C-alpha positions in Angstrom: 50.6 19.7 12.2 50.3 16.1 13.3 47.3 17.0 15.3 45.6 18.5 12.3 46.2 15.4 10.2 44.8 13.2 13.0 41.7 15.3 13.4 41.1 15.5 9.7 41.4 11.7 9.5 39.0 11.2 12.4 36.5 13.6 10.8 36.7 11.8 7.5 36.2 8.5 9.2 33.2 9.9 11.2 31.6 11.3 8.1 31.9 7.9 6.3 30.3 6.0 9.2 27.5 8.5 9.4 26.9 8.3 5.6 26.8 4.5 5.8 24.4 4.6 8.7 22.1 7.0 6.9 22.0 4.7 3.8 21.2 1.7 6.0 18.4 3.5 7.8 16.8 4.6 4.4 17.1 1.0 3.1 15.4 -0.4 6.3 12.7 2.3 6.0 12.0 1.4 2.4 11.8 -2.3 3.2 9.4 -1.6 6.1 7.1 0.4 3.8 7.1 -2.3 1.2 6.3 -5.0 3.8 3.5 -2.9 5.3 2.0 -2.4 1.9 2.4 -6.1 1.1 0.5 -7.0 4.3 -2.3 -4.5 3.6 -2.7 -5.7 0.0 -2.7 -9.4 1.2 -5.3 -8.6 3.9 -7.6 -6.8 1.4 -7.2 -9.5 -1.2 -7.9 -12.4 1.3 -10.9 -10.8 2.9 -12.3 -9.7 -0.5 -12.0 -13.3 -1.8 -13.5 -14.7 1.4 -16.6 -12.4 1.4 -17.0 -12.7 -2.4 -17.1 -16.5 -2.1 -20.0 -16.2 0.4 -22.0 -13.9 -2.0 -24.3 -11.0 -1.3 -24.9 -9.6 1.3 -21.6 -10.8 2.9 -19.6 -8.0 4.6 -16.4 -7.6 6.6 -14.6 -4.8 8.3 -10.8 -4.8 8.6 -8.0 -2.5 9.6 -5.2 -1.8 7.1 -2.0 0.1 7.6 -1.0 2.5 4.9 2.8 3.2 5.1 4.7 6.3 4.2 5.5 6.6 0.5 2.2 5.4 -1.0 1.6 7.4 -4.1 -1.5 5.6 -5.5 -4.0 2.9 -4.5 -6.0 1.0 -7.1 -8.8 -1.4 -6.3 -10.2 -3.2 -9.3 -9.2 -0.9 -12.1 -8.1 2.7 -12.5 -10.4 3.3 -15.5 -14.2 3.5 -15.3 -16.2 1.6 -14.2 -13.3 0.9 -11.7 -14.1 -2.8 -11.5 -11.4 -5.5 -11.9 -9.5 -8.2 -10.1 -6.5 -6.4 -8.9 -5.4 -4.6 -5.7 -2.4 -2.4 -6.2 -0.4 -0.1 -3.9 2.3 2.0 -5.5 5.1 2.7 -3.0 7.8 5.3 -3.7 11.1 4.3 -2.2 14.3 6.3 -1.9 16.2 3.6 -3.9 14.2 4.2 -7.1 12.8 7.1 -9.1 9.8 4.9 -10.1 7.3 3.7 -7.5 7.3 -0.1 -6.7 4.0 -1.9 -7.4 2.6 -4.2 -4.7 -0.1 -6.1 -6.6 -2.4 -9.0 -5.8 -5.0 -10.6 -8.0 -8.3 -11.4 -6.5 -10.5 -14.4 -7.4 -13.6 -12.2 -7.9 -14.3 -8.7 -9.1 -13.5 -5.9 -6.7 -14.2 -2.1 -6.9 -13.2 0.9 -4.9 -14.2 4.6 -5.2 -11.1 6.5 -6.5 -11.9 9.5 -4.4 -12.1 7.4 -1.3 -8.8 5.6 -2.3 -7.1 9.0 -2.6 -8.0 9.7 1.0 -6.0 6.7 2.0 -2.7 8.0 0.7 -1.7 9.5 4.1 0.2 7.1 6.4 -1.9 5.6 9.1 -4.3 2.8 10.1 -7.7 2.8 8.4 -10.9 0.8 9.0 -12.1 -0.5 5.7 -15.4 -2.2 4.8 -15.6 -4.9 2.2 -19.1 -5.7 1.1 -20.4 -8.0 -1.7 -23.2 -6.4 -3.8 -25.4 -7.8 -6.6 -25.2 -4.8 -8.8 -21.6 -3.5 -8.8 -21.6 0.2 -9.6 -24.6 -0.1 -11.9 -23.1 -2.9 -14.1 -25.5 -5.6 -13.0 -22.6 -7.9 -12.0 -21.7 -8.9 -8.4 -18.5 -7.6 -6.8 -16.8 -6.8 -3.5 -16.9 -3.0 -2.9 -14.2 -1.6 -0.7 -15.3 1.5 1.1 -14.8 3.4 4.4 -16.1 1.5 7.5 -19.1 3.1 9.1 
């Protein structure tokens, strides 16, 4: 009987330790995803501002990392004509039922093709081209267009 109580206590202790470790790993994974999203958004914003300040036909190619948990990417605006001054990555974490927004405001207008941005929702590293054009998506205004690198 004493052995059964001792084994039961040991199992309870082991389950508690495993549960705490699991929660810590999930929390660390969420923090890593948010940090990677923040780095990618910062890189996109900084390079878009840099090439926009130079004016057309300035262009740059960068590599961004898209972490696990990205549910949406918006460059410019999510409504037509998709031009604006915001870069937004939505990150779904295990700690919240609502995605967290990682947003940076750009100094100049930016735009991204929504279909292309949907292809970036899979985790991985992507080569991205940022090019300043005179006529942004037919509006007649200049902007930095974010598209796949050739």
